[in-house]
C-alpha positions as CSV (number, residue, x, y, z in Angstrom):
1,M,-31.0,7.9,-17.2
2,R,-27.7,5.8,-17.3
3,H,-26.4,3.7,-14.4
4,F,-22.9,2.9,-14.0
5,A,-20.8,1.0,-11.3
6,I,-17.3,1.5,-11.0
7,V,-15.3,-1.3,-8.7
8,G,-12.7,0.4,-6.8
9,S,-12.0,4.1,-5.5
10,G,-8.3,4.5,-6.5
11,P,-6.9,6.7,-9.3
12,A,-8.1,4.4,-12.1
13,G,-11.6,4.6,-10.6
14,F,-12.0,8.1,-10.0
15,Y,-10.6,9.1,-13.4
16,T,-13.4,7.0,-15.0
17,A,-15.8,8.4,-12.7
18,E,-14.8,12.0,-13.8
19,A,-14.7,10.8,-17.7
20,L,-18.3,9.4,-17.7
21,S,-19.6,12.2,-15.6
22,K,-18.5,14.6,-18.1
23,T,-19.7,12.2,-21.1
24,Y,-23.2,11.8,-19.8
25,G,-23.6,14.7,-17.7
26,E,-27.0,15.1,-15.7
27,A,-28.2,11.8,-17.1
28,A,-25.4,9.8,-15.5
29,R,-25.6,8.0,-12.1
30,I,-22.3,6.9,-10.8
31,D,-21.7,4.5,-8.0
32,I,-17.8,4.0,-6.9
33,I,-17.9,1.0,-5.0
34,D,-14.8,-0.1,-2.7
35,K,-14.5,-3.2,-0.2
36,L,-13.1,-0.8,2.5
37,P,-15.3,2.1,4.2
38,V,-12.5,4.6,3.1
39,P,-11.9,6.0,-0.5
40,Y,-8.7,6.4,-2.6
41,G,-7.1,3.0,-2.6
42,L,-3.7,3.5,-4.2
43,I,-3.2,7.2,-3.2
44,R,-3.8,6.1,0.7
45,F,-2.5,2.7,1.0
46,G,0.3,2.4,-1.7
47,V,2.0,5.6,-1.9
48,A,5.1,6.5,0.3
49,P,3.9,8.4,3.2
50,D,6.4,11.0,2.9
51,H,5.2,11.8,-0.6
52,Q,2.6,14.3,0.4
53,S,2.7,16.3,-2.6
54,I,1.7,13.0,-4.6
55,K,-1.3,12.2,-2.3
56,A,-2.6,15.8,-2.9
57,V,-4.2,14.3,-6.1
58,A,-6.9,13.0,-3.7
59,K,-8.4,16.8,-3.8
60,R,-9.2,16.2,-7.5
61,Y,-10.8,13.0,-6.5
62,D,-13.0,15.1,-3.9
63,K,-14.5,17.2,-6.5
64,V,-15.4,14.1,-8.3
65,A,-17.2,12.7,-5.4
66,E,-19.1,15.6,-4.8
67,T,-20.4,16.0,-8.2
68,D,-23.9,15.5,-8.7
69,G,-24.8,11.8,-10.0
70,V,-21.7,10.5,-8.3
71,R,-21.7,8.4,-5.1
72,F,-19.2,6.8,-3.1
73,V,-20.0,3.3,-1.8
74,G,-17.6,1.8,0.8
75,N,-17.8,-1.1,2.9
76,V,-19.1,-3.4,0.1
77,A,-17.1,-6.4,-1.1
78,V,-17.7,-7.1,-4.6
79,G,-17.4,-11.0,-5.4
80,D,-18.4,-11.7,-1.7
81,G,-21.3,-9.0,-0.5
82,V,-22.3,-8.7,-4.1
83,T,-21.5,-10.1,-7.4
84,I,-20.3,-9.1,-10.6
85,E,-23.6,-10.9,-12.5
86,E,-25.7,-8.8,-9.8
87,L,-24.0,-5.5,-10.7
88,L,-24.5,-6.3,-14.4
89,G,-28.3,-6.8,-13.5
90,L,-28.3,-3.6,-11.7
91,Y,-26.2,-1.2,-14.0
92,D,-25.9,-0.2,-17.6
93,A,-22.3,-0.6,-17.3
94,V,-19.6,-2.0,-14.9
95,V,-15.9,-0.8,-14.7
96,L,-13.2,-2.7,-12.6
97,A,-11.0,-0.7,-11.1
98,T,-9.4,-2.8,-8.6
99,G,-5.9,-2.4,-9.0
100,A,-3.0,-4.8,-8.5
101,P,-2.8,-5.3,-4.7
102,N,-1.6,-8.7,-4.5
103,D,2.0,-9.4,-4.3
104,R,3.7,-11.5,-7.1
105,K,5.6,-14.6,-5.6
106,L,9.5,-14.9,-6.2
107,G,9.2,-18.6,-7.1
108,I,12.4,-19.4,-5.1
109,P,12.8,-22.0,-2.2
110,G,12.8,-20.0,1.1
111,E,10.2,-17.6,0.2
112,D,7.8,-18.6,2.6
113,L,10.1,-18.4,5.5
114,P,9.2,-15.9,8.4
115,G,11.1,-12.5,7.5
116,V,10.2,-13.0,4.1
117,I,7.6,-10.3,3.0
118,G,6.1,-9.2,-0.1
119,S,6.1,-5.2,-1.1
120,A,2.5,-4.9,-0.8
121,A,2.2,-6.1,2.6
122,F,5.2,-4.0,3.7
123,V,3.9,-0.9,2.3
124,G,0.5,-1.8,3.4
125,W,1.9,-2.2,7.1
126,Y,3.4,1.3,7.4
127,N,0.6,2.8,5.3
128,G,-2.0,1.5,7.5
129,H,-3.9,-0.7,5.5
130,P,-6.0,-2.7,7.6
131,E,-4.9,-6.3,6.2
132,F,-1.4,-5.6,7.2
133,A,-1.8,-3.5,10.4
134,A,-0.4,-6.5,12.8
135,L,2.2,-7.6,10.1
136,S,5.5,-6.9,12.8
137,P,8.1,-7.1,10.1
138,P,11.3,-8.4,11.6
139,L,13.6,-5.2,12.2
140,D,15.8,-7.0,15.1
141,E,18.8,-7.9,12.6
142,G,21.3,-5.7,11.3
143,D,20.5,-6.4,7.5
144,A,18.0,-6.5,5.2
145,V,17.6,-7.4,1.6
146,I,15.4,-5.7,-1.0
147,I,14.8,-7.3,-4.2
148,G,13.5,-5.4,-7.2
149,A,14.8,-2.6,-9.5
150,G,11.9,-0.2,-9.5
151,N,10.5,2.8,-7.5
152,V,8.7,0.7,-4.6
153,A,12.4,-0.8,-3.7
154,L,13.4,2.7,-3.2
155,D,10.6,3.7,-1.1
156,V,11.3,0.7,1.0
157,A,14.9,1.3,1.3
158,R,14.2,4.9,2.5
159,I,11.4,4.2,4.9
160,L,13.9,1.6,6.2
161,S,16.4,4.5,6.3
162,K,14.9,7.4,7.6
163,T,15.4,8.9,11.1
164,R,12.2,9.4,13.3
165,R,12.7,13.4,12.6
166,E,12.5,12.9,8.6
167,F,9.3,11.4,8.9
168,E,7.9,15.0,10.3
169,G,4.9,16.2,7.7
170,S,3.9,12.5,6.6
171,D,1.5,10.1,7.4
172,I,3.1,7.0,8.2
173,V,1.0,5.3,10.8
174,G,2.1,5.6,14.5
175,H,2.7,1.5,14.9
176,A,5.2,1.6,11.9
177,L,7.1,4.6,12.9
178,D,7.7,3.5,16.6
179,A,8.7,0.2,15.1
180,L,11.0,1.7,12.7
181,E,12.8,4.2,15.3
182,G,13.7,0.9,17.2
183,S,15.1,-0.9,14.1
184,A,18.6,-2.6,14.3
185,I,18.7,-2.5,10.3
186,R,22.2,-1.0,9.5
187,T,22.6,-2.6,5.9
188,I,20.0,-2.7,3.2
189,T,21.1,-4.3,0.2
190,I,19.0,-3.8,-2.9
191,L,19.2,-6.9,-5.4
192,V,19.1,-6.2,-9.0
193,R,19.0,-8.9,-11.7
194,R,20.7,-6.6,-14.5
195,G,22.6,-3.5,-14.7
196,P,22.3,0.1,-14.1
197,H,21.0,0.6,-17.6
198,Q,18.1,-1.5,-17.1
199,I,16.4,-0.1,-13.9
200,A,12.9,1.3,-13.7
201,M,14.0,3.9,-10.8
202,T,12.7,7.4,-11.5
203,P,15.3,10.1,-11.0
204,K,13.2,12.0,-8.0
205,E,13.0,8.5,-6.0
206,L,16.8,7.8,-6.6
207,G,17.7,10.9,-6.0
208,E,16.5,11.5,-2.5
209,L,18.5,8.6,-1.1
210,A,21.6,11.1,-1.2
211,H,20.0,13.4,1.2
212,L,19.0,10.9,4.1
213,A,20.3,11.9,7.5
214,A,21.4,8.6,8.7
215,A,22.1,6.4,5.6
216,A,24.3,6.6,2.5
217,P,23.7,4.8,-1.0
218,I,26.6,2.5,-2.2
219,V,27.3,2.1,-5.7
220,E,30.1,0.1,-7.3
221,A,32.0,1.5,-10.2
222,E,32.6,-1.9,-11.7
223,D,28.8,-2.3,-12.3
224,F,28.7,0.3,-15.0
225,P,29.8,0.2,-18.6
226,P,32.0,3.1,-20.0
227,A,30.2,6.5,-19.2
228,G,30.1,7.3,-23.0
229,D,27.7,4.4,-23.2
230,D,25.1,6.4,-21.3
231,K,24.6,8.5,-24.4
232,V,22.4,5.8,-26.1
233,L,20.0,5.7,-23.5
234,E,16.9,7.0,-25.5
235,D,14.6,7.5,-22.1
236,R,15.7,10.9,-20.6
237,G,14.5,10.1,-17.3
238,L,16.7,6.7,-17.2
239,A,19.6,8.7,-18.3
240,K,19.1,11.0,-15.4
241,S,18.7,8.0,-13.2
242,V,21.9,6.4,-14.4
243,G,23.8,9.8,-13.9
244,L,22.5,10.0,-10.5
245,L,23.8,6.2,-9.5
246,R,27.0,7.2,-11.3
247,E,27.2,10.3,-8.6
248,F,26.8,8.0,-5.7
249,I,30.0,6.2,-6.5
250,A,31.5,9.2,-5.2
251,L,29.5,10.0,-1.9
252,D,31.5,9.8,1.2
253,P,29.4,7.6,3.6
254,A,31.5,8.7,6.7
255,G,29.4,9.6,9.7
256,K,25.9,8.0,8.5
257,P,25.5,4.5,10.4
258,K,23.4,3.1,7.5
259,R,24.2,1.8,4.2
260,I,22.0,1.4,1.3
261,V,24.0,-1.2,-1.0
262,F,23.1,-1.3,-4.9
263,D,23.9,-4.9,-5.9
264,F,23.4,-5.1,-9.7
265,F,24.0,-8.1,-11.6
266,A,22.5,-10.3,-8.8
267,K,19.8,-12.8,-9.1
268,P,18.4,-14.3,-5.8
269,V,18.1,-18.3,-5.9
270,V,17.4,-19.3,-2.2
271,I,16.4,-18.0,0.9
272,E,17.9,-19.8,3.8
273,G,17.5,-19.6,7.6
274,E,16.7,-21.7,10.6
275,G,13.1,-21.3,11.0
276,R,13.3,-17.4,9.8
277,A,15.1,-15.8,7.0
278,Q,18.7,-15.1,7.7
279,R,20.8,-15.2,4.2
280,V,19.8,-14.9,0.3
281,I,22.1,-16.9,-1.6
282,V,22.7,-14.8,-4.6
283,E,23.9,-16.0,-8.3
284,R,25.7,-13.6,-10.3
285,T,24.3,-12.6,-13.5
286,Q,25.4,-11.3,-17.2
287,L,23.7,-9.7,-19.9
288,E,22.9,-11.7,-23.0
289,G,20.8,-9.7,-25.6
290,G,19.3,-7.8,-22.7
291,R,18.6,-10.5,-20.4
292,A,20.1,-11.4,-17.2
293,V,21.8,-15.0,-17.5
294,G,23.1,-16.7,-14.7
295,T,27.1,-17.2,-14.6
296,G,27.1,-20.2,-12.1
297,E,29.1,-17.9,-9.4
298,T,27.0,-17.6,-6.1
299,Y,27.4,-16.0,-3.0
300,A,25.5,-15.0,0.6
301,V,23.9,-11.9,1.9
302,P,22.9,-11.6,5.3
303,A,19.2,-10.8,5.6
304,G,16.8,-11.0,8.7
305,L,14.4,-9.2,6.5
306,V,13.7,-9.8,2.7
307,V,11.1,-7.5,1.1
308,S,10.5,-8.6,-2.4
309,C,9.4,-5.5,-4.9
310,I,9.0,-7.8,-8.1
311,G,5.5,-6.7,-9.1
312,Y,1.8,-7.1,-8.4
313,A,-1.4,-8.7,-9.4
314,T,-4.8,-8.1,-9.9
315,P,-7.1,-10.5,-7.5
316,M,-9.6,-12.6,-9.3
317,I,-13.3,-11.9,-9.2
318,P,-15.7,-14.8,-9.9
319,G,-17.3,-15.0,-13.0
320,V,-14.5,-12.4,-14.5
321,S,-12.0,-13.9,-17.3
322,Y,-8.5,-13.8,-16.2
323,D,-4.8,-13.4,-17.2
324,H,-2.8,-15.5,-15.1
325,Q,0.4,-14.9,-16.9
326,D,0.1,-11.0,-16.7
327,G,-1.8,-10.8,-13.4
328,R,-5.0,-9.1,-14.6
329,F,-8.4,-9.4,-16.2
330,L,-8.5,-10.5,-19.7
331,N,-9.8,-7.7,-21.8
332,D,-9.9,-6.2,-25.2
333,H,-8.5,-2.7,-24.8
334,G,-10.8,-2.6,-21.6
335,Q,-13.6,-4.3,-22.8
336,I,-14.2,-7.7,-20.9
337,G,-17.4,-8.7,-22.0
338,D,-20.8,-7.2,-22.8
339,G,-21.1,-4.4,-20.3
340,L,-18.2,-5.3,-18.3
341,Y,-14.9,-3.3,-18.5
342,C,-11.8,-2.7,-16.5
343,V,-9.4,0.2,-16.4
344,G,-5.9,1.1,-14.7
345,W,-3.7,-1.9,-13.5
346,A,-6.5,-3.9,-13.5
347,R,-6.4,-3.8,-17.3
348,R,-3.2,-3.3,-18.3
349,G,-1.1,-4.5,-15.3
350,P,1.1,-2.7,-12.6
351,T,2.5,0.0,-15.4
352,G,2.8,3.7,-15.5
353,T,2.4,6.3,-13.1
354,I,-1.0,7.6,-11.1
355,G,-1.4,10.0,-13.9
356,T,-1.3,7.5,-16.7
357,N,-4.7,6.2,-15.3
358,R,-6.3,9.3,-16.7
359,P,-6.2,8.9,-19.9
360,D,-6.8,4.9,-19.3
361,G,-10.1,5.8,-17.7
362,Y,-11.3,8.4,-20.4
363,E,-10.5,5.7,-23.1
364,V,-12.6,3.0,-21.5
365,A,-15.3,5.8,-20.8
366,E,-15.5,6.4,-24.5
367,Q,-16.1,2.8,-25.2
368,V,-18.8,2.7,-22.5
369,A,-20.2,5.8,-24.7
370,A,-20.0,4.1,-28.0
371,A,-21.7,0.8,-26.8
372,I,-24.3,3.0,-24.6
373,P,-25.1,6.5,-26.5
374,P,-26.0,9.3,-24.3
375,G,-29.3,10.4,-24.0
376,S,-30.6,6.7,-24.2
377,D,-32.2,5.0,-21.2
378,G,-31.6,1.4,-20.3
379,G,-34.1,0.9,-17.4
380,K,-32.1,-0.2,-15.0
381,T,-32.6,0.4,-11.4
382,G,-28.9,1.2,-10.6
383,G,-27.8,2.7,-7.0
384,A,-31.5,2.0,-6.0
385,G,-31.5,-1.4,-6.7
386,L,-28.0,-1.8,-5.0
387,D,-29.2,-0.5,-1.7
388,R,-31.9,-2.9,-1.9
389,V,-29.6,-5.8,-2.2
390,L,-27.3,-4.5,0.8
391,C,-30.3,-4.0,2.9
392,D,-31.6,-7.3,2.4
393,R,-28.0,-8.7,3.4
394,D,-27.7,-6.5,6.2
395,I,-24.4,-5.0,4.6
396,R,-24.2,-1.2,5.9
397,A,-22.3,0.8,3.2
398,T,-20.3,4.1,4.0
399,D,-20.8,7.1,1.9
400,F,-18.8,10.2,1.2
401,A,-20.2,12.1,4.2
402,D,-19.3,9.2,6.4
403,W,-15.5,9.6,4.8
404,R,-15.5,13.3,5.6
405,Q,-16.4,12.5,9.2
406,I,-13.6,9.8,9.6
407,E,-11.1,12.0,7.9
408,A,-11.7,14.7,10.4
409,A,-11.3,12.3,13.0
410,E,-8.2,11.1,11.7
411,A,-7.0,14.7,11.4
412,E,-7.8,15.3,15.1
413,A,-5.7,12.3,16.4
414,A,-2.6,13.4,14.3
415,R,0.8,13.8,16.0
416,P,2.1,17.0,15.9
417,G,3.3,18.0,12.2
418,S,1.5,15.2,10.7
419,P,-1.6,15.5,8.6
420,R,-3.6,12.7,9.8
421,E,-3.2,9.6,12.3
422,K,-4.9,7.0,10.2
423,F,-7.2,4.4,11.7
424,V,-6.1,0.9,10.5
425,R,-8.9,-1.4,11.4
426,H,-12.8,-1.6,10.1
427,A,-13.8,-1.6,13.5
428,D,-12.0,1.8,14.3
429,W,-13.4,3.6,11.2
430,L,-17.2,2.4,11.8
431,S,-16.7,3.4,15.6
432,V,-16.2,7.0,14.5
433,L,-19.7,6.7,12.7
434,G,-21.2,5.4,15.8
435,R,-21.7,1.9,14.3
């Protein structure tokens, strides 16, 4: 028998469990450990609540969790409740699939002012992450600024723009829905350091902005190179996104009270305000060798709320080598050290789609199998040993049956048309289980 621990129950963790289960068959015992009492990580707390079709991938993870030999162990914080060294003593291999839930800093003056929020925190707020449930972002001013050129920036802009009716069918948490319904924000400016040809926004997410009931995207024709230059774009998705931006130029915003303004060639340099964020000082840029270089021209953009969407970092774990520059664990194609591996964003940084994690997980599983051939027995205690450690420390883990009970309670509490009303605090989850 071989015993494996996967730390993190998001997409990378479940794909790795799937791969190890297929590789080792009945000889595998796999524990998927998560610090939260509930599974799915990014799917539950990162994917936009109005993108239910994407969240449906959790059904595949359900099948993995219900596979013989696979166990979900929630409410256990690795690095705190149990150490990496202890896990390596209990399991034949440990795979870190902790994702990248921490916001990267902007690195500019004023980013610590009230009203400046990282996207992980803001997305966590409307998605019901317990660390951000009490965030209370300022929505009382008419202007908001989003910094970033990727899909997360689009998600934030869309969530800030939608009417309550447009959230029907989503699982946005109730406290966020109520706050957004009363929002005073009317202008949302997306600051992008470079131009339309350098965005990381995909067509599906970008195209949604053209169909909002109360908001219109605003794009200036002067920000684009000649239309013929679009032909040099080798990435078909990017070419389609640029085409959508060009279509936005001709849209008539009349009758829609909100504006989503794309401000290209715009580099934030300072956030100013008296006791809170009130404006972002922006420097106009130009492209030199593909890089955004400041021109010295500056201007102010009003902003009572600033959401930074410039990337994420993996949290450090004591005893694990870390790459501070890229915000991930130091690894060689997924291997950190003897018996210790990483997958997903913890391995390669916050890049790729949810599906990108599948081949990533399978590749690391192949490395594990090469180091630990199927059919051998390492004599480790695995989950039984972990259970003894948790019992000694009075840590009460949750399992997948507990999750099913929580899931049923969330579905029962849902408002009409919503699949669930997420509980957002540990106490709420555990109270469902009678703890």
